[in-house]
ROZA-295466 format. One line per field, with one value per atom (N, C-alpha, C): z, y negated, x; residue in three letters; residue number from 1; atom name. Coordinates in Angstrom, 2 decimals. Last residue first. Layout:
REM residues N
pz	Z/...
py	Y/...
px	X/...
resn	ALA/...
resi	NUM/...
name	CA/...
REM end
This chain:
REM residues 220
pz	109.79/109.12/109.89/110.81/111.49/110.88/109.23/110.54/111.32/106.87/106.85/108.29/107.06/107.37/107.44/106.07/107.50/107.85/102.97/103.75/105.18/101.45/102.36/103.10/98.44/99.30/100.16/97.84/97.87/98.85/95.53/96.78/96.63/94.57/94.43/95.72/92.89/94.20/93.99/90.01/90.88/92.22/88.24/88.60/89.52/87.97/86.90/87.29/90.04/90.11/89.17/90.83/90.18/90.16/94.31/92.82/92.14/96.85/96.45/94.96/96.25/97.49/97.13/94.24/94.30/95.61/96.02/94.75/95.08/98.85/98.15/96.91/99.05/99.21/98.35/100.92/99.73/100.11/101.78/102.13/100.83/102.94/101.82/102.31/104.40/104.38/103.08/103.39/104.54/104.62/101.21/101.70/102.93/100.57/100.64/101.30/102.79/101.52/101.70/104.56/104.56/103.13/104.40/104.33/104.43/104.98/105.21/104.90/106.02/104.61/104.38/108.60/108.29/106.81/108.69/109.09/108.80/106.09/107.06/107.41/104.72/105.13/106.24/104.30/103.68/104.02/105.70/105.84/105.39/104.79/106.14/106.37/102.20/102.37/103.79/102.85/102.26/102.44/104.01/104.80/104.18/101.93/103.08/103.90/98.57/99.71/100.96/96.61/96.87/97.96/95.17/96.58/96.89/92.67/93.05/94.41/90.32/91.65/91.88/87.72/88.13/89.41/86.65/87.26/87.48/85.02/85.10/85.71/84.86/83.94/83.98/86.72/85.63/84.67/88.49/87.79/86.53/89.48/88.66/87.89/90.87/89.70/88.82/92.81/91.84/90.60/94.23/93.55/92.52/95.18/94.31/93.54/96.89/95.73/94.72/98.77/97.97/96.73/99.99/99.27/98.28/101.23/100.13/99.33/103.15/102.14/100.92/104.57/103.83/102.82/105.65/104.70/103.91/107.42/106.31/105.27/109.07/108.26/107.09/110.21/109.39/108.54/111.61/110.55/109.57/113.56/112.58/111.36/114.96/114.36/113.27/115.93/115.03/114.27/115.67/116.41/115.45/115.30/114.78/115.93/115.09/116.20/115.73/113.16/113.16/114.18/113.74/112.91/112.96/115.11/115.41/114.75/113.93/115.05/115.56/112.02/111.60/112.76/113.51/113.26/112.80/112.04/112.83/112.49/112.53/111.75/112.57/112.84/113.46/112.57/112.21/111.58/112.13/113.19/114.11/113.45/111.23/112.25/113.13/109.64/109.10/110.01/110.37/110.97/110.53/107.91/108.65/109.21/107.23/107.54/108.39/104.74/105.79/106.00/103.61/103.75/104.94/101.13/102.55/102.59/98.84/99.24/100.69/96.32/97.74/98.14/93.40/94.02/95.51/92.01/92.91/93.57/88.65/89.99/90.77/86.23/86.34/87.75/85.44/85.66/85.70/86.24/86.07/86.41/86.72/85.53/85.27/89.00/89.10/87.84/90.06/88.97/88.92/92.74/92.39/91.22/93.83/92.89/92.45/96.13/95.65/94.85/96.99/96.34/95.92/99.37/98.87/98.32/99.79/99.42/98.79/102.31/101.21/101.07/103.54/103.41/102.16/105.84/104.54/104.51/107.54/107.36/105.87/107.83/108.54/108.51/105.84/107.31/108.15/103.28/103.75/105.27/101.19/101.66/102.02/99.92/100.70/101.27/98.35/98.16/98.92/96.68/97.80/97.62/95.94/95.53/96.82/94.50/95.61/95.04/93.93/93.56/94.61/92.88/94.00/93.56/91.43/91.25/92.60/89.91/91.20/91.14/87.74/88.01/89.39/85.63/86.76/86.99/82.12/83.29/84.43/80.92/80.96/82.23/78.80/80.02/79.87/76.19/77.24/78.52/74.65/74.63/75.68/76.92/75.61/75.65/79.25/78.59/77.14/80.32/79.54/78.65/82.22/80.86/79.85/84.48/84.17/82.75/84.39/84.11/83.75/85.09/83.77/83.39/87.59/86.49/85.15/88.89/88.85/87.75/88.62/87.99/87.88/90.12/88.69/88.00/92.64/92.05/90.52/93.04/93.14/92.39/92.94/91.95/91.90/95.23/93.89/92.79/97.20/97.18/95.71/96.59/97.20/96.93/95.44/94.84/95.37/97.06/95.75/95.07/99.39/99.46/98.05/98.44/98.88/98.94/97.87/96.83/97.22/100.42/99.33/98.28/101.70/102.17/101.16/100.20/100.21/100.68/100.87/99.53/99.42/103.70/103.06/101.61/103.98/104.52/103.85/102.73/102.17/102.70/104.34/103.00/102.35/106.76/106.73/105.32/105.90/106.40/106.43/105.28/104.20/104.64/107.83/106.91/105.82/108.79/109.50/108.61/106.88/106.92/107.69/107.57/106.22/106.20/110.17/110.00/108.61/109.62/110.34/110.25/108.38/107.54/108.31/108.64/109.51/108.69/106.72/107.98/108.86/104.48/104.28/105.52/103.96/104.81/104.74/101.45/101.85/102.72/100.72/101.36/101.76/98.20/98.82/99.41/97.81/98.02/98.65/95.16/96.51/96.81/92.89/93.00/94.37/91.47/92.71/92.65/89.82/89.50/90.67/88.59/89.86/89.51/86.79/86.71/88.00/86.14/87.11/86.85/84.04/84.74/85.68/81.16/82.19/82.75/80.77/80.42/81.56/81.62/80.61/80.17/83.70/82.47/81.33/84.83/85.06/83.76/86.04/84.96/85.55/86.85/87.34/86.34/86.76/85.91/86.39/88.73/88.58/87.57/90.23/89.09/88.85/92.44/92.39/91.26/92.92/92.18/92.48/94.22/94.17/93.48/93.81/93.54/93.63/96.17/94.81/94.82/97.93/97.60/96.24/100.45/98.97/98.81/103.06/102.56/101.04/103.69/104.29/103.76/102.46/102.15/102.77/102.80/103.87/103.71/100.65/101.18/102.30/97.41/98.86/99.49
py	-119.85/-120.40/-120.15/-118.47/-119.74/-120.40/-116.30/-116.08/-117.35/-117.19/-116.99/-116.73/-117.28/-118.43/-118.17/-115.03/-115.06/-116.24/-113.94/-114.90/-114.89/-110.88/-111.69/-112.60/-109.08/-109.90/-110.78/-105.83/-107.19/-107.94/-102.95/-103.68/-105.14/-99.69/-101.18/-101.83/-96.83/-97.52/-98.99/-96.41/-95.94/-96.63/-96.80/-97.98/-97.68/-94.42/-94.79/-95.99/-94.48/-93.62/-94.02/-97.92/-96.64/-95.82/-99.15/-99.27/-97.94/-98.36/-99.61/-99.81/-95.46/-95.98/-97.31/-94.33/-94.03/-94.39/-94.28/-94.15/-93.80/-96.43/-95.22/-95.16/-99.77/-98.88/-97.66/-101.94/-101.18/-100.16/-105.22/-104.01/-103.32/-107.40/-106.73/-105.45/-110.69/-109.28/-108.76/-113.30/-112.86/-111.31/-113.91/-114.93/-114.50/-111.63/-112.97/-114.03/-109.06/-109.69/-111.04/-105.99/-107.42/-107.83/-103.53/-103.87/-105.48/-100.78/-102.16/-102.38/-98.67/-98.96/-100.40/-98.73/-98.05/-98.37/-99.87/-100.70/-100.08/-99.43/-98.74/-99.47/-100.11/-100.72/-99.89/-98.95/-98.34/-98.95/-100.59/-99.13/-98.44/-103.12/-102.78/-101.31/-102.79/-103.07/-102.78/-102.42/-101.33/-101.57/-104.97/-103.72/-102.54/-106.72/-106.76/-105.46/-105.25/-105.97/-105.83/-103.63/-104.98/-105.74/-100.85/-101.20/-102.56/-100.66/-99.90/-100.27/-103.13/-102.46/-101.75/-104.32/-103.70/-102.95/-107.40/-106.07/-105.57/-109.63/-109.10/-107.73/-111.16/-110.10/-109.40/-113.05/-113.45/-112.41/-111.50/-112.63/-113.08/-109.87/-109.29/-110.40/-111.68/-110.98/-110.33/-112.53/-113.50/-112.80/-110.13/-110.81/-111.79/-109.74/-108.79/-109.42/-111.96/-111.76/-110.83/-111.39/-112.62/-112.50/-109.12/-109.06/-110.24/-110.29/-109.28/-109.16/-111.91/-112.48/-111.56/-109.95/-111.02/-111.69/-108.56/-107.87/-108.89/-110.47/-109.86/-109.27/-110.87/-112.00/-111.42/-108.30/-108.90/-110.05/-108.01/-107.11/-107.77/-110.05/-110.18/-109.24/-109.08/-110.40/-110.48/-106.53/-106.62/-107.95/-106.49/-106.29/-106.62/-105.92/-105.70/-105.77/-107.91/-107.36/-107.16/-107.46/-107.97/-107.19/-106.45/-107.65/-108.30/-104.11/-105.04/-106.39/-102.64/-103.44/-104.35/-101.12/-102.35/-103.25/-99.84/-99.70/-101.05/-99.09/-99.97/-99.71/-97.25/-97.27/-97.99/-98.61/-98.14/-98.26/-99.58/-98.34/-97.78/-102.04/-100.93/-99.59/-103.86/-104.12/-102.92/-103.29/-103.05/-103.37/-101.67/-102.73/-102.49/-100.76/-100.50/-101.81/-99.25/-100.56/-100.28/-97.44/-97.46/-98.80/-95.84/-97.12/-97.00/-93.51/-93.73/-94.99/-92.38/-93.36/-93.43/-90.22/-90.46/-91.30/-89.72/-90.39/-90.65/-86.68/-87.85/-88.45/-85.53/-85.53/-86.77/-85.52/-86.10/-86.16/-82.39/-83.77/-84.34/-79.56/-80.05/-81.56/-78.74/-78.21/-78.79/-80.11/-78.65/-78.16/-82.48/-82.15/-80.59/-84.68/-83.29/-83.01/-87.36/-86.97/-85.57/-89.89/-88.52/-88.19/-92.81/-92.23/-90.82/-95.09/-93.75/-93.05/-98.26/-97.48/-96.21/-99.99/-98.97/-98.32/-102.88/-102.13/-101.33/-104.07/-103.41/-102.59/-106.89/-105.92/-105.37/-109.03/-107.86/-106.82/-110.89/-111.15/-109.91/-108.50/-109.85/-109.91/-106.93/-106.74/-108.09/-105.07/-106.16/-105.97/-102.81/-104.01/-105.26/-100.52/-101.38/-102.74/-97.65/-99.00/-99.81/-94.25/-95.26/-96.67/-90.91/-92.14/-93.15/-87.57/-88.48/-89.69/-85.07/-86.29/-87.10/-82.07/-82.70/-83.91/-80.13/-81.18/-81.65/-77.25/-78.07/-79.07/-76.85/-76.81/-77.73/-75.53/-76.72/-76.68/-73.12/-73.40/-74.71/-72.87/-73.39/-73.66/-69.88/-71.26/-71.69/-67.31/-67.82/-69.36/-65.84/-66.24/-66.69/-65.69/-64.59/-64.91/-67.48/-68.01/-66.91/-66.14/-66.24/-66.65/-66.71/-65.28/-65.28/-69.46/-68.98/-67.57/-69.29/-69.88/-69.49/-68.10/-67.34/-67.96/-70.11/-68.81/-68.06/-72.15/-72.38/-71.02/-71.04/-71.37/-71.53/-70.84/-69.69/-69.87/-73.56/-72.65/-71.35/-74.56/-75.02/-74.08/-73.20/-73.10/-73.42/-73.47/-72.31/-72.16/-75.87/-74.71/-73.42/-77.58/-77.38/-76.15/-77.39/-77.03/-76.73/-78.38/-77.04/-76.51/-81.06/-80.17/-78.70/-81.98/-82.02/-81.02/-81.67/-80.91/-80.84/-83.50/-82.09/-81.21/-85.97/-85.55/-83.99/-86.10/-86.12/-85.56/-86.03/-84.97/-84.89/-88.40/-87.10/-85.94/-90.21/-90.01/-88.72/-89.91/-89.78/-89.46/-90.46/-89.18/-88.86/-93.20/-92.19/-90.85/-94.29/-94.40/-93.38/-93.64/-93.20/-93.21/-94.88/-93.42/-92.93/-97.51/-97.08/-95.57/-97.44/-97.75/-97.32/-96.89/-95.91/-96.14/-99.18/-97.95/-97.00/-102.36/-101.18/-99.95/-104.31/-104.64/-103.44/-103.48/-104.15/-104.44/-100.37/-101.50/-102.19/-98.80/-99.19/-100.48/-96.15/-97.42/-97.68/-94.77/-94.67/-96.07/-93.28/-94.43/-94.10/-91.00/-91.51/-92.55/-89.16/-90.37/-90.87/-86.03/-86.85/-87.98/-83.76/-85.03/-85.92/-80.60/-81.43/-82.59/-78.62/-79.75/-80.42/-75.27/-76.37/-77.38/-73.55/-73.56/-74.70/-72.47/-73.62/-73.66/-69.06/-70.22/-71.24/-66.83/-67.71/-68.90/-65.99/-65.18/-66.04/-69.21/-67.88/-67.04/-71.87/-70.97/-69.66/-75.25/-73.88/-72.96/-77.89/-77.12/-75.74/-80.69/-79.27/-78.84/-83.35/-82.92/-81.44/-85.84/-84.37/-84.02/-88.84/-88.00/-86.54/-92.20/-90.84/-90.01/-95.75/-94.57/-93.26/-98.49/-97.86/-96.52/-101.39/-100.15/-99.71/-102.90/-102.70/-101.35/-105.21/-103.78/-103.79/-107.82/-107.12/-105.78/-110.92/-109.48/-108.79/-113.71/-112.86/-111.38/-114.05/-114.43/-113.50/-113.19/-113.07/-113.40
px	88.26/87.13/85.85/90.38/90.10/88.88/90.57/90.14/89.85/91.75/90.28/89.78/94.54/93.78/92.24/95.70/95.47/94.55/94.22/95.07/94.69/94.33/93.51/94.41/94.18/94.96/94.03/93.13/92.75/93.62/92.88/93.42/93.05/91.86/91.78/92.27/92.71/92.74/92.76/90.53/91.61/91.57/88.59/89.29/90.47/87.21/88.21/89.07/85.44/86.57/87.68/84.42/84.29/85.55/84.88/84.97/84.76/84.56/83.93/83.94/85.14/84.49/83.76/86.76/85.32/84.62/89.88/89.04/87.61/90.26/90.46/89.52/91.42/90.23/90.48/93.59/93.27/92.12/94.63/93.89/93.52/97.10/96.52/95.84/97.79/97.59/97.05/99.71/98.98/98.94/101.08/100.23/99.43/102.58/103.29/102.43/101.39/101.55/102.20/101.43/101.59/101.73/98.81/100.18/100.28/96.60/96.97/98.44/94.80/95.06/95.46/94.07/95.26/95.77/91.54/92.68/94.05/89.39/90.15/91.42/86.32/87.59/88.24/83.86/85.04/86.30/82.07/82.09/83.33/82.64/82.98/82.98/81.57/82.96/83.42/78.86/79.67/81.14/78.28/78.05/78.86/78.77/79.57/79.46/78.73/78.11/78.93/79.81/80.45/79.75/80.12/79.77/80.41/80.90/79.76/79.26/82.23/82.24/80.93/84.34/83.01/83.18/85.81/85.83/84.36/85.20/86.61/86.69/82.91/83.05/84.46/82.37/83.23/83.48/80.83/80.23/81.04/82.93/81.85/81.11/84.50/85.04/83.96/82.66/83.15/83.74/82.32/81.15/81.63/84.93/84.33/83.15/85.34/86.19/85.54/83.29/83.19/84.06/84.32/83.04/82.91/86.57/86.75/85.48/85.22/86.17/86.33/83.89/83.15/83.95/85.95/85.06/84.23/87.03/87.81/86.95/84.86/85.34/86.23/84.54/83.45/83.96/87.00/86.64/85.56/86.64/87.73/87.42/84.38/84.39/85.42/85.23/84.05/84.06/88.79/87.59/86.47/92.28/90.92/89.86/94.86/94.06/92.59/97.68/96.33/95.47/100.19/100.04/98.64/100.07/101.08/101.01/98.12/97.68/98.83/99.42/98.78/98.45/102.47/101.03/100.45/105.72/104.83/103.35/108.54/107.31/106.25/111.81/110.58/109.41/114.26/113.82/112.56/115.06/115.11/114.85/114.92/115.88/116.05/112.74/114.03/115.13/109.89/110.72/112.14/107.48/108.74/109.31/104.52/105.07/106.33/102.88/103.85/104.45/99.97/100.62/101.63/99.03/99.43/100.23/96.61/97.64/97.84/95.79/95.68/96.86/93.90/95.07/94.80/92.86/92.50/93.74/92.54/93.03/92.69/91.28/92.63/93.20/89.68/89.71/91.14/91.38/90.03/90.07/93.99/93.31/91.92/94.78/94.53/93.74/96.86/96.04/95.97/97.33/97.48/96.45/99.13/98.11/98.32/100.04/100.15/98.89/101.88/100.74/101.04/102.73/103.14/101.93/103.82/102.68/103.17/105.62/105.68/104.28/107.14/105.90/105.95/109.37/109.28/107.99/110.56/109.52/109.47/112.24/112.66/111.49/111.31/111.16/111.33/110.36/110.83/110.64/108.75/110.11/110.69/106.06/106.50/107.88/105.71/104.81/105.15/107.13/107.52/106.78/105.51/105.58/106.01/105.79/105.72/105.82/104.59/105.28/105.11/104.09/104.21/105.00/102.15/102.90/102.91/101.68/101.75/102.73/99.63/100.60/100.54/99.21/98.83/99.89/98.68/99.61/99.01/95.74/96.50/97.37/94.32/95.01/95.84/93.43/92.50/93.16/94.54/94.32/93.30/95.60/95.30/95.04/95.73/96.98/96.82/93.25/93.73/94.96/92.63/92.49/92.95/93.49/92.05/91.76/96.18/95.66/94.22/96.11/96.76/96.23/95.08/94.28/94.83/97.24/96.00/95.05/99.10/99.37/98.12/97.89/98.15/98.37/97.86/96.67/96.83/100.64/99.79/98.56/101.39/101.95/101.02/100.13/99.65/100.15/101.67/100.22/99.71/104.49/103.92/102.42/104.97/105.64/105.00/103.60/103.10/103.74/105.18/103.78/103.28/107.63/107.49/106.06/106.91/107.41/107.27/106.20/105.26/105.61/108.67/107.53/106.43/110.25/110.53/109.45/108.91/109.05/109.36/109.17/107.84/107.95/112.01/111.20/109.86/112.68/113.25/112.41/111.37/110.88/111.46/112.93/111.40/110.95/115.43/115.18/113.68/115.26/115.37/115.10/115.03/113.88/113.96/117.59/116.46/115.16/119.28/119.24/117.98/118.87/118.44/118.40/119.99/118.54/118.05/122.69/121.90/120.40/123.68/123.48/122.58/122.92/123.03/122.64/122.81/123.50/123.63/121.44/122.69/123.46/120.08/120.07/121.47/118.57/119.86/119.80/116.41/116.59/118.08/114.58/115.94/116.27/111.27/112.23/113.63/110.48/110.40/111.50/108.74/109.61/109.37/108.26/108.27/109.22/106.57/107.27/107.16/106.12/106.21/107.09/103.89/104.92/104.88/103.17/103.14/104.32/103.48/102.12/102.02/105.02/105.00/103.61/105.71/104.87/104.94/107.04/107.68/106.87/105.42/105.50/106.00/105.33/104.84/104.76/107.47/106.87/106.32/107.74/107.63/106.84/109.86/108.88/108.89/110.51/110.65/109.48/112.19/111.46/111.64/112.63/112.58/111.63/114.49/113.58/113.72/114.60/115.15/114.05/115.31/114.42/115.27/115.74/115.86/115.08/115.80/114.99/115.27/117.64/117.55/116.80/116.86/117.10/116.89/116.40/117.48/117.80/115.47/115.40/116.63/114.80/115.32/115.19/111.92/113.17/113.57/110.59/110.55/111.91
resn	UNK/UNK/UNK/UNK/UNK/UNK/UNK/UNK/UNK/UNK/UNK/UNK/UNK/UNK/UNK/UNK/UNK/UNK/UNK/UNK/UNK/UNK/UNK/UNK/UNK/UNK/UNK/UNK/UNK/UNK/UNK/UNK/UNK/UNK/UNK/UNK/UNK/UNK/UNK/UNK/UNK/UNK/UNK/UNK/UNK/UNK/UNK/UNK/UNK/UNK/UNK/UNK/UNK/UNK/UNK/UNK/UNK/UNK/UNK/UNK/UNK/UNK/UNK/UNK/UNK/UNK/UNK/UNK/UNK/UNK/UNK/UNK/UNK/UNK/UNK/UNK/UNK/UNK/UNK/UNK/UNK/UNK/UNK/UNK/UNK/UNK/UNK/UNK/UNK/UNK/UNK/UNK/UNK/UNK/UNK/UNK/UNK/UNK/UNK/UNK/UNK/UNK/UNK/UNK/UNK/UNK/UNK/UNK/UNK/UNK/UNK/UNK/UNK/UNK/UNK/UNK/UNK/UNK/UNK/UNK/UNK/UNK/UNK/UNK/UNK/UNK/UNK/UNK/UNK/UNK/UNK/UNK/UNK/UNK/UNK/UNK/UNK/UNK/UNK/UNK/UNK/UNK/UNK/UNK/UNK/UNK/UNK/UNK/UNK/UNK/UNK/UNK/UNK/UNK/UNK/UNK/UNK/UNK/UNK/UNK/UNK/UNK/UNK/UNK/UNK/UNK/UNK/UNK/UNK/UNK/UNK/UNK/UNK/UNK/UNK/UNK/UNK/UNK/UNK/UNK/UNK/UNK/UNK/UNK/UNK/UNK/UNK/UNK/UNK/UNK/UNK/UNK/UNK/UNK/UNK/UNK/UNK/UNK/UNK/UNK/UNK/UNK/UNK/UNK/UNK/UNK/UNK/UNK/UNK/UNK/UNK/UNK/UNK/UNK/UNK/UNK/UNK/UNK/UNK/UNK/UNK/UNK/UNK/UNK/UNK/UNK/UNK/UNK/UNK/UNK/UNK/UNK/UNK/UNK/UNK/UNK/UNK/UNK/UNK/UNK/UNK/UNK/UNK/UNK/UNK/UNK/UNK/UNK/UNK/UNK/UNK/UNK/UNK/UNK/UNK/UNK/UNK/UNK/UNK/UNK/UNK/UNK/UNK/UNK/UNK/UNK/UNK/UNK/UNK/UNK/UNK/UNK/UNK/UNK/UNK/UNK/UNK/UNK/UNK/UNK/UNK/UNK/UNK/UNK/UNK/UNK/UNK/UNK/UNK/UNK/UNK/UNK/UNK/UNK/UNK/UNK/UNK/UNK/UNK/UNK/UNK/UNK/UNK/UNK/UNK/UNK/UNK/UNK/UNK/UNK/UNK/UNK/UNK/UNK/UNK/UNK/UNK/UNK/UNK/UNK/UNK/UNK/UNK/UNK/UNK/UNK/UNK/UNK/UNK/UNK/UNK/UNK/UNK/UNK/UNK/UNK/UNK/UNK/UNK/UNK/UNK/UNK/UNK/UNK/UNK/UNK/UNK/UNK/UNK/UNK/UNK/UNK/UNK/UNK/UNK/UNK/UNK/UNK/UNK/UNK/UNK/UNK/UNK/UNK/UNK/UNK/UNK/UNK/UNK/UNK/UNK/UNK/UNK/UNK/UNK/UNK/UNK/UNK/UNK/UNK/UNK/UNK/UNK/UNK/UNK/UNK/UNK/UNK/UNK/UNK/UNK/UNK/UNK/UNK/UNK/UNK/UNK/UNK/UNK/UNK/UNK/UNK/UNK/UNK/UNK/UNK/UNK/UNK/UNK/UNK/UNK/UNK/UNK/UNK/UNK/UNK/UNK/UNK/UNK/UNK/UNK/UNK/UNK/UNK/UNK/UNK/UNK/UNK/UNK/UNK/UNK/UNK/UNK/UNK/UNK/UNK/UNK/UNK/UNK/UNK/UNK/UNK/UNK/UNK/UNK/UNK/UNK/UNK/UNK/UNK/UNK/UNK/UNK/UNK/UNK/UNK/UNK/UNK/UNK/UNK/UNK/UNK/UNK/UNK/UNK/UNK/UNK/UNK/UNK/UNK/UNK/UNK/UNK/UNK/UNK/UNK/UNK/UNK/UNK/UNK/UNK/UNK/UNK/UNK/UNK/UNK/UNK/UNK/UNK/UNK/UNK/UNK/UNK/UNK/UNK/UNK/UNK/UNK/UNK/UNK/UNK/UNK/UNK/UNK/UNK/UNK/UNK/UNK/UNK/UNK/UNK/UNK/UNK/UNK/UNK/UNK/UNK/UNK/UNK/UNK/UNK/UNK/UNK/UNK/UNK/UNK/UNK/UNK/UNK/UNK/UNK/UNK/UNK/UNK/UNK/UNK/UNK/UNK/UNK/UNK/UNK/UNK/UNK/UNK/UNK/UNK/UNK/UNK/UNK/UNK/UNK/UNK/UNK/UNK/UNK/UNK/UNK/UNK/UNK/UNK/UNK/UNK/UNK/UNK/UNK/UNK/UNK/UNK/UNK/UNK/UNK/UNK/UNK/UNK/UNK/UNK/UNK/UNK/UNK/UNK/UNK/UNK/UNK/UNK/UNK/UNK/UNK/UNK/UNK/UNK/UNK/UNK/UNK/UNK/UNK/UNK/UNK/UNK/UNK/UNK/UNK/UNK/UNK/UNK/UNK/UNK/UNK/UNK/UNK/UNK/UNK/UNK/UNK/UNK/UNK/UNK/UNK/UNK/UNK/UNK/UNK/UNK/UNK/UNK/UNK/UNK/UNK/UNK/UNK/UNK/UNK/UNK/UNK/UNK/UNK/UNK/UNK/UNK/UNK/UNK/UNK/UNK/UNK/UNK/UNK/UNK/UNK/UNK/UNK/UNK/UNK/UNK/UNK/UNK/UNK/UNK/UNK/UNK/UNK/UNK
resi	220/220/220/219/219/219/218/218/218/217/217/217/216/216/216/215/215/215/214/214/214/213/213/213/212/212/212/211/211/211/210/210/210/209/209/209/208/208/208/207/207/207/206/206/206/205/205/205/204/204/204/203/203/203/202/202/202/201/201/201/200/200/200/199/199/199/198/198/198/197/197/197/196/196/196/195/195/195/194/194/194/193/193/193/192/192/192/191/191/191/190/190/190/189/189/189/188/188/188/187/187/187/186/186/186/185/185/185/184/184/184/183/183/183/182/182/182/181/181/181/180/180/180/179/179/179/178/178/178/177/177/177/176/176/176/175/175/175/174/174/174/173/173/173/172/172/172/171/171/171/170/170/170/169/169/169/168/168/168/167/167/167/166/166/166/165/165/165/164/164/164/163/163/163/162/162/162/161/161/161/160/160/160/159/159/159/158/158/158/157/157/157/156/156/156/155/155/155/154/154/154/153/153/153/152/152/152/151/151/151/150/150/150/149/149/149/148/148/148/147/147/147/146/146/146/145/145/145/144/144/144/143/143/143/142/142/142/141/141/141/140/140/140/139/139/139/138/138/138/137/137/137/136/136/136/135/135/135/134/134/134/133/133/133/132/132/132/131/131/131/130/130/130/129/129/129/128/128/128/127/127/127/126/126/126/125/125/125/124/124/124/123/123/123/122/122/122/121/121/121/120/120/120/119/119/119/118/118/118/117/117/117/116/116/116/115/115/115/114/114/114/113/113/113/112/112/112/111/111/111/110/110/110/109/109/109/108/108/108/107/107/107/106/106/106/105/105/105/104/104/104/103/103/103/102/102/102/101/101/101/100/100/100/99/99/99/98/98/98/97/97/97/96/96/96/95/95/95/94/94/94/93/93/93/92/92/92/91/91/91/90/90/90/89/89/89/88/88/88/87/87/87/86/86/86/85/85/85/84/84/84/83/83/83/82/82/82/81/81/81/80/80/80/79/79/79/78/78/78/77/77/77/76/76/76/75/75/75/74/74/74/73/73/73/72/72/72/71/71/71/70/70/70/69/69/69/68/68/68/67/67/67/66/66/66/65/65/65/64/64/64/63/63/63/62/62/62/61/61/61/60/60/60/59/59/59/58/58/58/57/57/57/56/56/56/55/55/55/54/54/54/53/53/53/52/52/52/51/51/51/50/50/50/49/49/49/48/48/48/47/47/47/46/46/46/45/45/45/44/44/44/43/43/43/42/42/42/41/41/41/40/40/40/39/39/39/38/38/38/37/37/37/36/36/36/35/35/35/34/34/34/33/33/33/32/32/32/31/31/31/30/30/30/29/29/29/28/28/28/27/27/27/26/26/26/25/25/25/24/24/24/23/23/23/22/22/22/21/21/21/20/20/20/19/19/19/18/18/18/17/17/17/16/16/16/15/15/15/14/14/14/13/13/13/12/12/12/11/11/11/10/10/10/9/9/9/8/8/8/7/7/7/6/6/6/5/5/5/4/4/4/3/3/3/2/2/2/1/1/1
name	N/CA/C/N/CA/C/N/CA/C/N/CA/C/N/CA/C/N/CA/C/N/CA/C/N/CA/C/N/CA/C/N/CA/C/N/CA/C/N/CA/C/N/CA/C/N/CA/C/N/CA/C/N/CA/C/N/CA/C/N/CA/C/N/CA/C/N/CA/C/N/CA/C/N/CA/C/N/CA/C/N/CA/C/N/CA/C/N/CA/C/N/CA/C/N/CA/C/N/CA/C/N/CA/C/N/CA/C/N/CA/C/N/CA/C/N/CA/C/N/CA/C/N/CA/C/N/CA/C/N/CA/C/N/CA/C/N/CA/C/N/CA/C/N/CA/C/N/CA/C/N/CA/C/N/CA/C/N/CA/C/N/CA/C/N/CA/C/N/CA/C/N/CA/C/N/CA/C/N/CA/C/N/CA/C/N/CA/C/N/CA/C/N/CA/C/N/CA/C/N/CA/C/N/CA/C/N/CA/C/N/CA/C/N/CA/C/N/CA/C/N/CA/C/N/CA/C/N/CA/C/N/CA/C/N/CA/C/N/CA/C/N/CA/C/N/CA/C/N/CA/C/N/CA/C/N/CA/C/N/CA/C/N/CA/C/N/CA/C/N/CA/C/N/CA/C/N/CA/C/N/CA/C/N/CA/C/N/CA/C/N/CA/C/N/CA/C/N/CA/C/N/CA/C/N/CA/C/N/CA/C/N/CA/C/N/CA/C/N/CA/C/N/CA/C/N/CA/C/N/CA/C/N/CA/C/N/CA/C/N/CA/C/N/CA/C/N/CA/C/N/CA/C/N/CA/C/N/CA/C/N/CA/C/N/CA/C/N/CA/C/N/CA/C/N/CA/C/N/CA/C/N/CA/C/N/CA/C/N/CA/C/N/CA/C/N/CA/C/N/CA/C/N/CA/C/N/CA/C/N/CA/C/N/CA/C/N/CA/C/N/CA/C/N/CA/C/N/CA/C/N/CA/C/N/CA/C/N/CA/C/N/CA/C/N/CA/C/N/CA/C/N/CA/C/N/CA/C/N/CA/C/N/CA/C/N/CA/C/N/CA/C/N/CA/C/N/CA/C/N/CA/C/N/CA/C/N/CA/C/N/CA/C/N/CA/C/N/CA/C/N/CA/C/N/CA/C/N/CA/C/N/CA/C/N/CA/C/N/CA/C/N/CA/C/N/CA/C/N/CA/C/N/CA/C/N/CA/C/N/CA/C/N/CA/C/N/CA/C/N/CA/C/N/CA/C/N/CA/C/N/CA/C/N/CA/C/N/CA/C/N/CA/C/N/CA/C/N/CA/C/N/CA/C/N/CA/C/N/CA/C/N/CA/C/N/CA/C/N/CA/C/N/CA/C/N/CA/C/N/CA/C/N/CA/C/N/CA/C/N/CA/C/N/CA/C/N/CA/C/N/CA/C/N/CA/C/N/CA/C/N/CA/C/N/CA/C/N/CA/C/N/CA/C/N/CA/C/N/CA/C/N/CA/C/N/CA/C/N/CA/C/N/CA/C/N/CA/C/N/CA/C/N/CA/C/N/CA/C/N/CA/C/N/CA/C/N/CA/C/N/CA/C/N/CA/C/N/CA/C/N/CA/C/N/CA/C/N/CA/C/N/CA/C/N/CA/C/N/CA/C/N/CA/C/N/CA/C/N/CA/C/N/CA/C/N/CA/C/N/CA/C/N/CA/C/N/CA/C/N/CA/C/N/CA/C/N/CA/C
REM end
């Protein structure tokens, strides 16, 4: 990608919380550290946002999830069968060019049953101002535009299934439109990218699935 103005590195919060000398909760948080090459204050503004998100997530887990984990530990009579709870946060800088930085922030809480559900938030930053931008700044959603986007994504799904590359549970246009949320959006090198939460269009095991959509489809 060209014209990259910010450098993105990683920060960590890692904690093991114990109850009666037994590890009952693992907290593993990875969040972005932004360095703006031309304006330190802008980098700090974005970092303050993620520092707050990470610390609030950690504090919430330490208070609420730890209480649940400790109770579960006691319910298991402190014998075999207890698995430590887990709280994970991670991120991906999916776009960093033309004064725009797009970050996907994923959280996953494991509470002793199953593998937990990944929840993703999408953030679009103006790296010249440190402003968090809405998707509407880049794409004006209306019924026609949404239908074209969903039709394109549905076509990708059908092709992937025909080729035996992927499996989907809801690949028709109506279902794609139902689950498409304009907030689940970022820029991509060729246009836009949309993601779908777990167990909406794809099986739960597939996790969060995303699709790149070229801007040119709106002219078709």
